[in-house]
Structure formats: structure tokens, C-alpha cells
N, C-alpha and C positions, 0 to 999 in steps of 0.2 A: 532541572533538566527539563526539556519540555518533549510533547507529545503532540507528533502530526498524524492525522486522523485524516483518510482518505476513506472517505463515503463513496461506495460504487455503486452503482444499481445496474444488476444485469438481465440478461435474458432471463425467464425462468426458467430450472435445473440446472445452469450452467456454475455458480456460486461452487460448490464443493469442490469441482473440476481446477478451477481455475485459481483457489486458495493457496495451490503448494505452491505456483509461479511466483510470492510472494514470500514465499520465507526459501524457495531454493538457493544455493551457495552462488555467489557473482560478487561483482567489485563493491557493493554495498557496504561489504564485510571487511574493508580494505580502509574504508573513510573516517578520517579521526572525529570521534565525539559518536562514532554509532553504536548502539548500546544491542537495541533487538527490535525483531516485529512480529506484531501478534495477530493473525487475521480473524476477527469475528465472523459469524454469520449470521446474521437478523435470522428469527425463529418467523415463522406464520403469517409470511406475506404472501398476497394470493396472487397479484397483478405481477410480482418479478421477484429477483428475487436481489441480495446486501447485502456485498462484506464491507465490513469494517475494516480496514489494514493501519493500523496505529504503532508509528514507528518512534522509537524514542532514542534522541540522541539529548547529547549534554549540554546543547546550548542552538542557538535560532544562526549563530553565525556556521557552524557543524555542517545544520542544518541543508544552508546557504549554500554550502560550498559541494555538499553531495547534487541539491537543486542544480545547482550552473555548471556541472562539469558535463565534460563529453560522454563518459559509462554513465550518467541518467540518461541523453538525451538516445546512445544506444539501447537502453533499459527497456526506453517508451515508446520504442520504434516500431512503426507495425507495418505488412509488407500491403501493398497497393493492392485492392480490390482485383480481381483479375489477374494479377500479375501469380507466379509460378509461386503456389503456397501461401497467397492470400487470401482471405475469407471474410465474409461479413463480421464485422467486428460484434460481438456478446454486449459488450459496455453502452446501457443505454445513457448512463449522466453520470458522473460525478462530482463531488463537492470537498473542496480541501479546508479541515479546521487545527490550527495551533494550537495549544493549550498550554501554560505552563505549569509546572507541579507545586502546588504550594502548599502540600500538608501528608504527610504517608503517616498511617498506624497499618504495623504490617504482625504475624500472627505472634503470641511469645512461644517458645521453644520450649 
């Protein structure tokens, strides 16, 4: 299993409103190897907000299929500023990191 994390810095006050967009039902749900998405909000930042979007995949190949798909492009397309519905983006920057799950311990039941 791999986890792909997109750490996104956004304008102050925007993270909580943006978080549900990453977990809304959509085309992502139909991709082979997709397991889940978690969105974490970083606490106690002064200058900006930060979302950490963690996507869980069976393999790097499954994630690559999503990343290279038309559905991915459509999900990440933004309206042009000044066009109907276009607004200035609240995103200040982002960084993607990929992790391989090497070991897991779960609570005893």
C-alpha cells in the first residue's frame, strides 16, 4: 500500500471550507486500487492554513493511472480568473509526497 500526501497551504480561514471537496463522492471512487482519502487540518499556524490530503492506494501504478486520467484533469481544472464563476485561488502552494506503508500496528479488539 502507498499513501500519497498533498500538503496544501491556503489563505487563512479557508482550509475547513475546502476540506469536504476532497472527500466528496466522484470519479476517484471508481479507480482500481483506490482505498480512501483523509484530510487533516494543521493546527496552530499563524500566517496561513494547511490541509494534508492523504490518499491511500494499493500501488504506485494505481495512483499513476488516476494521476494520468482525464478524470484527474477534470477534478483539478479551475475556471479562469475573471470568467463566469472564476475567482482568485485560495491555494498558496502545495507539495506532494509519496510513502510506502512499511509496518502497521492496530489496536487489539
